[in-house]
N, C-alpha and C positions, 0 to 999 in steps of 0.2 A: 858864499861870500864871507859869512861869519867865521869860517875856518881859513880864510885867506886864499880861497880858490877863485880864479877868474872864470866867468861863465858867459858863454856866447850862445845866443838863440837866433835862429834864422829859419825862414821858410822860402819856398820858391813856387812859381807857377809853372816851372818846367814839368812837362808831362811825357815821360818816356814811352807811353803808349800812343802818342800823337806826334811821331817824328822819328828820326834816327835813334833807335833805342839805346844802343851802346854809347854813342857820343853824348846823349843826354844824361845817361846814368853816370858817365865819367865826370860830366860837369857838376852834377849833384854831389858826387863824392869829393870832388875838389873844393866845393863850397864848404864841406864839413871840415876839411883840413886847412882851409885858407888862413885862419888865425895862427896856426902853427907855422905855415910856410911863409907868411908875410912878415913875421917877426922872429926868425930863427934864433937870434941872439938872446931872446928872452926864455928859451927853453933849454933844459939840460939834455945833452946827447943821449942819456939813458932813459929819456921819456918813452913811455909805452902808449901806443895808440890802440884803442878798443873800437872796433866797428861792429855794429849790430844791425842786421837786416830785420825784417818784420817777423821775427821769431818770438815764440813764447819761451822766455828764458828766466831762469832762477838766478838769484844773486850768487849762489855758490858756483854756478856754471861760469860766470864771468871771472870770479876769483880763481877758479881752477885753471882757466886759460892763461890768466896773468901769471899764476904760479908756475905753470909748466913752461912758459916762455923763458922765465928766469932759471928754473931748475934744469932745463935742457940746454941752456945757453943758446936758445933758438932765436932766429931772426923773425920768425912768424909761426904762429900756431892757429889751427882752425878746429872748430867743433865737427861733429857729424850731424847733418840735417836730414830729416826724413819726411816723407809724405805718404798719406794714406790714399793711394790711387784706387785701392781695393780694400779687401778685408785686412790684409797684412801690409805693414809699412815697407817702403822701398827707399833706398838712398836717393836724395833729391838732386843735389848740385852736380850731376854727372857731366853737364856741358862744360863746366869750369875745371873740375878736379881731374888731375892726372897723377898717376903714381910714378915711382922712380924708373919704371920701364917706359914711361911716356904714354901709357895707355889709360883709357877710362877705367873707373872703378869696377864697372861691370860691362859685359859685352852687349852692344846694341847693334843688331843687324841693319841692313840698309832699308828694311821695311818699317823701321822705327819701333819694333816690338820691344817691350820691357820684360819679356818672358824670362830673361836671364838675370833680372835685377836682384834676385836672392842669392846669386852666386858671386859674391863680391871677391875681387882679387883672384879670380879663377886661374890666372896665369902668372901669379907672383906669390910663391909659397912663403917667402920670408915676411912679406908685408901681411899676408893673410894670417899667419901665426900670431903676429903682434896684435893685429886687429881683434882676433878671437880672445886673446889674453887681456884685452883692454889696455894695452901698452902703446904709448905714442909711437908713430912711425913716420919716416921721412917721405915726402912727396915732392913732385915737381911743382905742382900748383894746387891751391885749394881756396875756398872761401867759406862755403858750407853754412851760411846763415849767420855765423859769428866768427870773428877773427881778431887776433891780437898780434901786433907787430912792433918792432923797434922803430922809433922816429928818426934814427940816424940818416937813412937815405933821403928822407924828406928834408931834413935840416941841412945836410951837407951837400946833397946833389939836386935838391928841388925836384925829386922824383914824385910825380903825381899820377893821375889816372888819365887814360886816353882811349880812344877807339882804335880799331885796326887800320893800318895803312893799306893803300891799294895793292901793294906788293906783298901783303901779309895775309896769312890765314884769317878768315873772318871768325873772330872769337870774342868772348866777353872781356870787359875791362879788368876784372880781377885776375884773369889768366895772364893778360898782358902785363899787369902789375907784377905778378910773380916772375914772369920771364925777365923783366927788367931788373928785379931784385937779384936774380941769378947773375945777370950781366954785370951788376954793380958789386958783386962779391958777397951778396946776402942770400945764400942758397940754403941756409938751415931752416927749412920749412917743414912743418910736421902737422899731422892730424892727431888730436887728442880724443880717442874713442870712448873715454869715460864721460864725455860731455855730449849728450844726445838731445836734439832739439826738433820741434815741429812748429807749424805755423799758426796754430790756434791753441787757446787755453785747454779746450776739451781734449784735443788730440795730443797736446803736449803732456797732459797727465797720463794718457795712454802710453806714450813713448817712455816716460819715466817708469811706469809700472812694468813695461816690457824690458827696457834696456838698463834700468837702474838709475838712481840719482848719482851725481858726481861724488857726493859725500859718502855714499855707500861704498864706492870703489876705493876712495881714499882710506876709509876705515879698514877695508879688507886688505889693502896693500900695506898698510902700516906706514911708519915714518922713520924707518931705519936708514940713516944717512950712508951706511955701508952697502946698501942694496943697490947694485949697479944694473940689475936686470931691466929696470924700467928706463934706463938711459938709452937714448937714440945713438947709434953708431953712424955718425954723419958721413955721407959720401960727399967728396969735395966737388965732383963734376956732375952736371946734369945729364940726363939721357941724351944721346946724340940726335935722336929723332923723337918727335912728339906727335901724337895723333891729332890731326886737324879734322874737326867735325863741324863744318859750317852748317850742315844739316845732316839728317840721318842718311840721306841718299848719297851725300858727297863726303866720304871719309878717306883721307889720305894721310901719309906720314911726311912730315916736313922737318927741316933742321930746327932744333930748339930755339936758336937765335935768329930765325928768319926775320929779316928787315932791320936787325940791330947791328950788323957788321959795319 
């Protein structure tokens, strides 16, 4: 408040583990953006929204996401989030994230095995190369523990969060949000692989030791404004089909804009 910022704090008794999880999560997310959407005339269209899940995150991670959204002229960017299901970490938000082929970041067979979790982007060479080089890459959808996006669709179109419709693939509210961003013309969505997060302080330190801090990659890449290799070449159209994975046993391909026509 001393620097002229408005501050809103709220809490809720809504418990996503004791009811329709996706609908309740959507309600909680809408509570967070309610001040923005209830008074859109008070906010600049260039406002940036920062959403953090229960991740162990560094200040520089948040700043790098904000920077990359502006640097890439992106509508939305996400981190990479990881979990230690075993000795080695695996990418976590596989239920939400879809690449530009409409597929999951790694293959999950119908038995639910994560044995292929270390083979990220196995069927998308271009995306895999940028991931290995720690360069941002375009995706159809992501959230991955932390995301930064433009407030324009919230201010101009009152685009918020919701659960799946009856005629729609059962999916998480962040994937539906990304799908509606594409429909509204905000399809510049990317993952920033230099930002790597985990869900506890202890394991968060392990991830940083293994994957590197964002500041390390920034220092390595340099700040040459003429360097265009790190820039995303944006595809204007989403994939025609996107994998629907309501559960591991039920995986199908559906039109990307299912229920939005």
